[in-house]
Backbone as XML, in Angstrom:
<?xml version="1.0"?>
<chain id="A" units="angstrom">
  <residue number="1" name="UNK">
    <atom name="N" x="69.472" y="86.587" z="84.968"/>
    <atom name="CA" x="70.843" y="87.037" z="84.872"/>
    <atom name="C" x="71.264" y="87.032" z="83.393"/>
  </residue>
  <residue number="2" name="UNK">
    <atom name="N" x="71.720" y="88.156" z="82.888"/>
    <atom name="CA" x="72.118" y="88.209" z="81.473"/>
    <atom name="C" x="73.392" y="87.408" z="81.208"/>
  </residue>
  <residue number="3" name="UNK">
    <atom name="N" x="73.516" y="86.947" z="79.965"/>
    <atom name="CA" x="74.697" y="86.195" z="79.558"/>
    <atom name="C" x="75.898" y="87.123" z="79.406"/>
  </residue>
  <residue number="4" name="UNK">
    <atom name="N" x="75.652" y="88.347" z="78.885"/>
    <atom name="CA" x="76.736" y="89.320" z="78.686"/>
    <atom name="C" x="76.185" y="90.717" z="78.932"/>
  </residue>
  <residue number="5" name="UNK">
    <atom name="N" x="77.033" y="91.601" z="79.438"/>
    <atom name="CA" x="76.591" y="92.984" z="79.624"/>
    <atom name="C" x="76.870" y="93.786" z="78.359"/>
  </residue>
  <residue number="6" name="UNK">
    <atom name="N" x="76.496" y="95.062" z="78.367"/>
    <atom name="CA" x="76.634" y="95.886" z="77.168"/>
    <atom name="C" x="78.077" y="96.066" z="76.706"/>
  </residue>
  <residue number="7" name="UNK">
    <atom name="N" x="79.003" y="96.066" z="77.638"/>
    <atom name="CA" x="80.416" y="96.202" z="77.289"/>
    <atom name="C" x="80.898" y="94.954" z="76.548"/>
  </residue>
  <residue number="8" name="UNK">
    <atom name="N" x="80.539" y="93.796" z="77.060"/>
    <atom name="CA" x="80.931" y="92.548" z="76.406"/>
    <atom name="C" x="80.301" y="92.405" z="75.029"/>
  </residue>
  <residue number="9" name="UNK">
    <atom name="N" x="79.042" y="92.768" z="74.914"/>
    <atom name="CA" x="78.355" y="92.682" z="73.620"/>
    <atom name="C" x="78.989" y="93.643" z="72.623"/>
  </residue>
  <residue number="10" name="UNK">
    <atom name="N" x="79.270" y="94.870" z="73.040"/>
    <atom name="CA" x="79.890" y="95.848" z="72.141"/>
    <atom name="C" x="81.251" y="95.353" z="71.661"/>
  </residue>
  <residue number="11" name="UNK">
    <atom name="N" x="82.036" y="94.780" z="72.550"/>
    <atom name="CA" x="83.349" y="94.264" z="72.177"/>
    <atom name="C" x="83.220" y="93.111" z="71.190"/>
  </residue>
  <residue number="12" name="UNK">
    <atom name="N" x="82.285" y="92.217" z="71.425"/>
    <atom name="CA" x="82.069" y="91.087" z="70.515"/>
    <atom name="C" x="81.596" y="91.561" z="69.138"/>
  </residue>
  <residue number="13" name="UNK">
    <atom name="N" x="80.690" y="92.534" z="69.121"/>
    <atom name="CA" x="80.214" y="93.072" z="67.841"/>
    <atom name="C" x="81.346" y="93.730" z="67.070"/>
  </residue>
  <residue number="14" name="UNK">
    <atom name="N" x="82.184" y="94.482" z="67.759"/>
    <atom name="CA" x="83.291" y="95.167" z="67.091"/>
    <atom name="C" x="84.270" y="94.159" z="66.481"/>
  </residue>
  <residue number="15" name="UNK">
    <atom name="N" x="84.507" y="93.076" z="67.180"/>
    <atom name="CA" x="85.413" y="92.045" z="66.666"/>
    <atom name="C" x="84.800" y="91.318" z="65.469"/>
  </residue>
  <residue number="16" name="UNK">
    <atom name="N" x="83.526" y="90.965" z="65.578"/>
    <atom name="CA" x="82.908" y="90.177" z="64.516"/>
    <atom name="C" x="82.416" y="91.010" z="63.335"/>
  </residue>
  <residue number="17" name="UNK">
    <atom name="N" x="82.064" y="92.282" z="63.566"/>
    <atom name="CA" x="81.553" y="93.153" z="62.504"/>
    <atom name="C" x="82.129" y="94.558" z="62.658"/>
  </residue>
  <residue number="18" name="UNK">
    <atom name="N" x="83.424" y="94.743" z="62.413"/>
    <atom name="CA" x="84.070" y="96.020" z="62.694"/>
    <atom name="C" x="83.549" y="97.208" z="61.883"/>
  </residue>
  <residue number="19" name="UNK">
    <atom name="N" x="82.881" y="96.973" z="60.768"/>
    <atom name="CA" x="82.359" y="98.077" z="59.961"/>
    <atom name="C" x="80.932" y="98.459" z="60.318"/>
  </residue>
  <residue number="20" name="UNK">
    <atom name="N" x="80.344" y="97.788" z="61.301"/>
    <atom name="CA" x="78.981" y="98.066" z="61.723"/>
    <atom name="C" x="78.999" y="99.037" z="62.894"/>
  </residue>
  <residue number="21" name="UNK">
    <atom name="N" x="78.404" y="100.224" z="62.733"/>
    <atom name="CA" x="78.354" y="101.167" z="63.855"/>
    <atom name="C" x="77.510" y="100.617" z="64.998"/>
  </residue>
  <residue number="22" name="UNK">
    <atom name="N" x="78.015" y="100.706" z="66.196"/>
    <atom name="CA" x="77.308" y="100.223" z="67.384"/>
    <atom name="C" x="76.960" y="101.426" z="68.249"/>
  </residue>
  <residue number="23" name="UNK">
    <atom name="N" x="75.693" y="101.501" z="68.647"/>
    <atom name="CA" x="75.229" y="102.541" z="69.563"/>
    <atom name="C" x="74.839" y="101.842" z="70.853"/>
  </residue>
  <residue number="24" name="UNK">
    <atom name="N" x="75.392" y="102.313" z="71.962"/>
    <atom name="CA" x="75.110" y="101.703" z="73.265"/>
    <atom name="C" x="74.295" y="102.688" z="74.098"/>
  </residue>
  <residue number="25" name="UNK">
    <atom name="N" x="73.187" y="102.197" z="74.619"/>
    <atom name="CA" x="72.303" y="102.970" z="75.492"/>
    <atom name="C" x="72.513" y="102.415" z="76.891"/>
  </residue>
  <residue number="26" name="UNK">
    <atom name="N" x="73.264" y="103.133" z="77.706"/>
    <atom name="CA" x="73.734" y="102.559" z="78.952"/>
    <atom name="C" x="74.056" y="103.628" z="79.992"/>
  </residue>
  <residue number="27" name="UNK">
    <atom name="N" x="74.466" y="103.171" z="81.136"/>
    <atom name="CA" x="74.924" y="104.069" z="82.193"/>
    <atom name="C" x="76.434" y="103.944" z="82.403"/>
  </residue>
  <residue number="28" name="UNK">
    <atom name="N" x="77.129" y="103.109" z="81.598"/>
    <atom name="CA" x="78.575" y="102.985" z="81.752"/>
    <atom name="C" x="79.263" y="104.228" z="81.204"/>
  </residue>
  <residue number="29" name="UNK">
    <atom name="N" x="80.478" y="104.451" z="81.588"/>
    <atom name="CA" x="81.208" y="105.644" z="81.205"/>
    <atom name="C" x="81.480" y="105.754" z="79.715"/>
  </residue>
  <residue number="30" name="UNK">
    <atom name="N" x="81.430" y="106.975" z="79.204"/>
    <atom name="CA" x="81.652" y="107.233" z="77.784"/>
    <atom name="C" x="83.096" y="106.986" z="77.364"/>
  </residue>
  <residue number="31" name="UNK">
    <atom name="N" x="84.015" y="107.013" z="78.312"/>
    <atom name="CA" x="85.429" y="106.793" z="77.989"/>
    <atom name="C" x="85.678" y="105.409" z="77.400"/>
  </residue>
  <residue number="32" name="UNK">
    <atom name="N" x="84.780" y="104.470" z="77.652"/>
    <atom name="CA" x="84.947" y="103.121" z="77.109"/>
    <atom name="C" x="84.579" y="103.040" z="75.630"/>
  </residue>
  <residue number="33" name="UNK">
    <atom name="N" x="83.854" y="104.004" z="75.129"/>
    <atom name="CA" x="83.361" y="103.947" z="73.753"/>
    <atom name="C" x="84.480" y="103.784" z="72.736"/>
  </residue>
  <residue number="34" name="UNK">
    <atom name="N" x="85.489" y="104.602" z="72.822"/>
    <atom name="CA" x="86.580" y="104.554" z="71.843"/>
    <atom name="C" x="87.351" y="103.241" z="71.943"/>
  </residue>
  <residue number="35" name="UNK">
    <atom name="N" x="87.586" y="102.779" z="73.142"/>
    <atom name="CA" x="88.319" y="101.535" z="73.352"/>
    <atom name="C" x="87.572" y="100.360" z="72.724"/>
  </residue>
  <residue number="36" name="UNK">
    <atom name="N" x="86.253" y="100.361" z="72.851"/>
    <atom name="CA" x="85.441" y="99.237" z="72.376"/>
    <atom name="C" x="84.998" y="99.388" z="70.921"/>
  </residue>
  <residue number="37" name="UNK">
    <atom name="N" x="85.354" y="100.487" z="70.266"/>
    <atom name="CA" x="84.940" y="100.682" z="68.881"/>
    <atom name="C" x="83.479" y="101.046" z="68.744"/>
  </residue>
  <residue number="38" name="UNK">
    <atom name="N" x="82.909" y="101.632" z="69.784"/>
    <atom name="CA" x="81.499" y="102.020" z="69.760"/>
    <atom name="C" x="81.366" y="103.347" z="69.025"/>
  </residue>
  <residue number="39" name="UNK">
    <atom name="N" x="80.451" y="103.394" z="68.064"/>
    <atom name="CA" x="80.253" y="104.604" z="67.267"/>
    <atom name="C" x="79.612" y="105.711" z="68.092"/>
  </residue>
  <residue number="40" name="UNK">
    <atom name="N" x="78.712" y="105.361" z="68.988"/>
    <atom name="CA" x="78.041" y="106.361" z="69.822"/>
    <atom name="C" x="77.616" y="105.722" z="71.126"/>
  </residue>
  <residue number="41" name="UNK">
    <atom name="N" x="77.720" y="106.486" z="72.179"/>
    <atom name="CA" x="77.259" y="106.038" z="73.476"/>
    <atom name="C" x="76.302" y="107.093" z="73.999"/>
  </residue>
  <residue number="42" name="UNK">
    <atom name="N" x="75.093" y="106.682" z="74.288"/>
    <atom name="CA" x="74.071" y="107.601" z="74.777"/>
    <atom name="C" x="73.709" y="107.195" z="76.203"/>
  </residue>
  <residue number="43" name="UNK">
    <atom name="N" x="73.958" y="108.079" z="77.162"/>
    <atom name="CA" x="73.578" y="107.761" z="78.543"/>
    <atom name="C" x="72.066" y="107.634" z="78.673"/>
  </residue>
  <residue number="44" name="UNK">
    <atom name="N" x="71.609" y="106.697" z="79.474"/>
    <atom name="CA" x="70.178" y="106.522" z="79.681"/>
    <atom name="C" x="69.541" y="107.794" z="80.220"/>
  </residue>
  <residue number="45" name="UNK">
    <atom name="N" x="70.313" y="108.578" z="80.957"/>
    <atom name="CA" x="69.775" y="109.810" z="81.515"/>
    <atom name="C" x="69.420" y="110.835" z="80.433"/>
  </residue>
  <residue number="46" name="UNK">
    <atom name="N" x="69.976" y="110.673" z="79.204"/>
    <atom name="CA" x="69.648" y="111.573" z="78.096"/>
    <atom name="C" x="68.314" y="111.241" z="77.450"/>
  </residue>
  <residue number="47" name="UNK">
    <atom name="N" x="67.802" y="110.054" z="77.691"/>
    <atom name="CA" x="66.498" y="109.672" z="77.184"/>
    <atom name="C" x="66.513" y="109.039" z="75.802"/>
  </residue>
  <residue number="48" name="UNK">
    <atom name="N" x="65.371" y="108.475" z="75.446"/>
    <atom name="CA" x="65.227" y="107.743" z="74.196"/>
    <atom name="C" x="65.291" y="108.673" z="72.991"/>
  </residue>
  <residue number="49" name="UNK">
    <atom name="N" x="64.802" y="109.892" z="73.112"/>
    <atom name="CA" x="64.843" y="110.824" z="71.979"/>
    <atom name="C" x="66.278" y="111.067" z="71.521"/>
  </residue>
  <residue number="50" name="UNK">
    <atom name="N" x="67.189" y="111.228" z="72.462"/>
    <atom name="CA" x="68.606" y="111.419" z="72.129"/>
    <atom name="C" x="69.178" y="110.156" z="71.478"/>
  </residue>
  <residue number="51" name="UNK">
    <atom name="N" x="68.791" y="108.993" z="71.990"/>
    <atom name="CA" x="69.231" y="107.725" z="71.412"/>
    <atom name="C" x="68.795" y="107.627" z="69.952"/>
  </residue>
  <residue number="52" name="UNK">
    <atom name="N" x="67.536" y="107.886" z="69.692"/>
    <atom name="CA" x="67.018" y="107.819" z="68.327"/>
    <atom name="C" x="67.679" y="108.856" z="67.425"/>
  </residue>
  <residue number="53" name="UNK">
    <atom name="N" x="67.948" y="110.034" z="67.957"/>
    <atom name="CA" x="68.644" y="111.064" z="67.191"/>
    <atom name="C" x="70.048" y="110.638" z="66.800"/>
  </residue>
  <residue number="54" name="UNK">
    <atom name="N" x="70.753" y="109.990" z="67.709"/>
    <atom name="CA" x="72.110" y="109.512" z="67.429"/>
    <atom name="C" x="72.094" y="108.437" z="66.356"/>
  </residue>
  <residue number="55" name="UNK">
    <atom name="N" x="71.123" y="107.508" z="66.458"/>
    <atom name="CA" x="70.996" y="106.453" z="65.451"/>
    <atom name="C" x="70.698" y="107.063" z="64.085"/>
  </residue>
  <residue number="56" name="UNK">
    <atom name="N" x="69.775" y="108.007" z="64.043"/>
    <atom name="CA" x="69.426" y="108.670" z="62.775"/>
    <atom name="C" x="70.640" y="109.385" z="62.183"/>
  </residue>
  <residue number="57" name="UNK">
    <atom name="N" x="71.420" y="110.061" z="63.017"/>
    <atom name="CA" x="72.613" y="110.763" z="62.525"/>
    <atom name="C" x="73.626" y="109.784" z="61.940"/>
  </residue>
  <residue number="58" name="UNK">
    <atom name="N" x="73.801" y="108.636" z="62.571"/>
    <atom name="CA" x="74.717" y="107.626" z="62.041"/>
    <atom name="C" x="74.236" y="107.096" z="60.698"/>
  </residue>
  <residue number="59" name="UNK">
    <atom name="N" x="72.942" y="106.831" z="60.599"/>
    <atom name="CA" x="72.395" y="106.339" z="59.336"/>
    <atom name="C" x="72.536" y="107.372" z="58.224"/>
  </residue>
  <residue number="60" name="UNK">
    <atom name="N" x="72.278" y="108.634" z="58.546"/>
    <atom name="CA" x="72.406" y="109.700" z="57.546"/>
    <atom name="C" x="73.859" y="109.877" z="57.115"/>
  </residue>
  <residue number="61" name="UNK">
    <atom name="N" x="74.784" y="109.780" z="58.063"/>
    <atom name="CA" x="76.203" y="109.911" z="57.720"/>
    <atom name="C" x="76.644" y="108.752" z="56.834"/>
  </residue>
  <residue number="62" name="UNK">
    <atom name="N" x="76.169" y="107.563" z="57.147"/>
    <atom name="CA" x="76.510" y="106.386" z="56.345"/>
    <atom name="C" x="75.956" y="106.536" z="54.931"/>
  </residue>
  <residue number="63" name="UNK">
    <atom name="N" x="74.718" y="107.029" z="54.809"/>
    <atom name="CA" x="74.113" y="107.260" z="53.492"/>
    <atom name="C" x="74.881" y="108.317" z="52.717"/>
  </residue>
  <residue number="64" name="UNK">
    <atom name="N" x="75.281" y="109.395" z="53.387"/>
    <atom name="CA" x="76.019" y="110.467" z="52.723"/>
    <atom name="C" x="77.359" y="109.960" z="52.200"/>
  </residue>
  <residue number="65" name="UNK">
    <atom name="N" x="78.032" y="109.141" z="52.990"/>
    <atom name="CA" x="79.307" y="108.575" z="52.548"/>
    <atom name="C" x="79.102" y="107.649" z="51.348"/>
  </residue>
  <residue number="66" name="UNK">
    <atom name="N" x="78.042" y="106.882" z="51.372"/>
    <atom name="CA" x="77.755" y="105.974" z="50.261"/>
    <atom name="C" x="77.469" y="106.766" z="48.990"/>
  </residue>
  <residue number="67" name="UNK">
    <atom name="N" x="76.762" y="107.886" z="49.124"/>
    <atom name="CA" x="76.443" y="108.708" z="47.956"/>
    <atom name="C" x="77.697" y="109.377" z="47.391"/>
  </residue>
  <residue number="68" name="UNK">
    <atom name="N" x="78.695" y="109.607" z="48.216"/>
    <atom name="CA" x="79.939" y="110.222" z="47.763"/>
    <atom name="C" x="80.895" y="109.188" z="47.171"/>
  </residue>
  <residue number="69" name="UNK">
    <atom name="N" x="80.461" y="107.948" z="47.134"/>
    <atom name="CA" x="81.283" y="106.905" z="46.554"/>
    <atom name="C" x="82.247" y="106.265" z="47.525"/>
  </residue>
  <residue number="70" name="UNK">
    <atom name="N" x="82.138" y="106.605" z="48.812"/>
    <atom name="CA" x="83.015" y="105.988" z="49.807"/>
    <atom name="C" x="82.484" y="104.601" z="50.115"/>
  </residue>
  <residue number="71" name="UNK">
    <atom name="N" x="83.336" y="103.606" z="50.035"/>
    <atom name="CA" x="82.901" y="102.266" z="50.392"/>
    <atom name="C" x="83.368" y="101.937" z="51.806"/>
  </residue>
  <residue number="72" name="UNK">
    <atom name="N" x="82.883" y="100.840" z="52.331"/>
    <atom name="CA" x="83.197" y="100.485" z="53.717"/>
    <atom name="C" x="84.677" y="100.215" z="53.919"/>
  </residue>
  <residue number="73" name="UNK">
    <atom name="N" x="85.415" y="99.891" z="52.852"/>
    <atom name="CA" x="86.839" y="99.632" z="53.008"/>
    <atom name="C" x="87.631" y="100.908" z="53.267"/>
  </residue>
  <residue number="74" name="UNK">
    <atom name="N" x="87.066" y="102.054" z="52.910"/>
    <atom name="CA" x="87.790" y="103.304" z="53.119"/>
    <atom name="C" x="87.673" y="103.801" z="54.553"/>
  </residue>
  <residue number="75" name="UNK">
    <atom name="N" x="86.765" y="103.227" z="55.325"/>
    <atom name="CA" x="86.602" y="103.614" z="56.713"/>
    <atom name="C" x="87.486" y="102.755" z="57.599"/>
  </residue>
  <residue number="76" name="UNK">
    <atom name="N" x="87.969" y="103.324" z="58.662"/>
    <atom name="CA" x="88.787" y="102.573" z="59.608"/>
    <atom name="C" x="87.918" y="101.807" z="60.600"/>
  </residue>
  <residue number="77" name="UNK">
    <atom name="N" x="86.640" y="102.080" z="60.646"/>
    <atom name="CA" x="85.729" y="101.401" z="61.562"/>
    <atom name="C" x="84.624" y="102.350" z="61.983"/>
  </residue>
  <residue number="78" name="UNK">
    <atom name="N" x="83.721" y="101.888" z="62.849"/>
    <atom name="CA" x="82.584" y="102.699" z="63.250"/>
    <atom name="C" x="82.975" y="103.976" z="63.977"/>
  </residue>
  <residue number="79" name="UNK">
    <atom name="N" x="84.093" y="103.978" z="64.678"/>
    <atom name="CA" x="84.515" y="105.185" z="65.375"/>
    <atom name="C" x="84.834" y="106.296" z="64.386"/>
  </residue>
  <residue number="80" name="UNK">
    <atom name="N" x="85.438" y="105.944" z="63.241"/>
    <atom name="CA" x="85.734" y="106.958" z="62.227"/>
    <atom name="C" x="84.442" y="107.503" z="61.621"/>
  </residue>
  <residue number="81" name="UNK">
    <atom name="N" x="83.460" y="106.617" z="61.403"/>
    <atom name="CA" x="82.177" y="107.083" z="60.874"/>
    <atom name="C" x="81.558" y="108.089" z="61.821"/>
  </residue>
  <residue number="82" name="UNK">
    <atom name="N" x="81.578" y="107.801" z="63.119"/>
    <atom name="CA" x="81.008" y="108.708" z="64.099"/>
    <atom name="C" x="81.784" y="110.010" z="64.158"/>
  </residue>
  <residue number="83" name="UNK">
    <atom name="N" x="83.111" y="109.934" z="64.047"/>
    <atom name="CA" x="83.920" y="111.148" z="64.123"/>
    <atom name="C" x="83.614" y="112.075" z="62.955"/>
  </residue>
  <residue number="84" name="UNK">
    <atom name="N" x="83.183" y="111.531" z="61.823"/>
    <atom name="CA" x="82.827" y="112.364" z="60.679"/>
    <atom name="C" x="81.527" y="113.128" z="60.913"/>
  </residue>
  <residue number="85" name="UNK">
    <atom name="N" x="80.754" y="112.723" z="61.935"/>
    <atom name="CA" x="79.526" y="113.433" z="62.267"/>
    <atom name="C" x="79.816" y="114.731" z="63.009"/>
  </residue>
  <residue number="86" name="UNK">
    <atom name="N" x="80.941" y="114.802" z="63.669"/>
    <atom name="CA" x="81.283" y="115.964" z="64.507"/>
    <atom name="C" x="81.712" y="117.146" z="63.689"/>
  </residue>
</chain>
């Protein structure tokens, strides 16, 4: 029996490390992502390739922002970083 599910872990990570993008690979609804501060939510039905692609896109966006001189204080949190990918 797990100590915490993915929703609880995502919420704890957002509280303790709000500038760290969190990607959740789960079957829970995507509507919870914004509430929990999750940068990306990939349904398990989309497969691991989609998960890895989302992680790579987040890393590339973070690198691009760093190269433009944006520091972590200019971001409102991981959700804003993800929204810049769209």
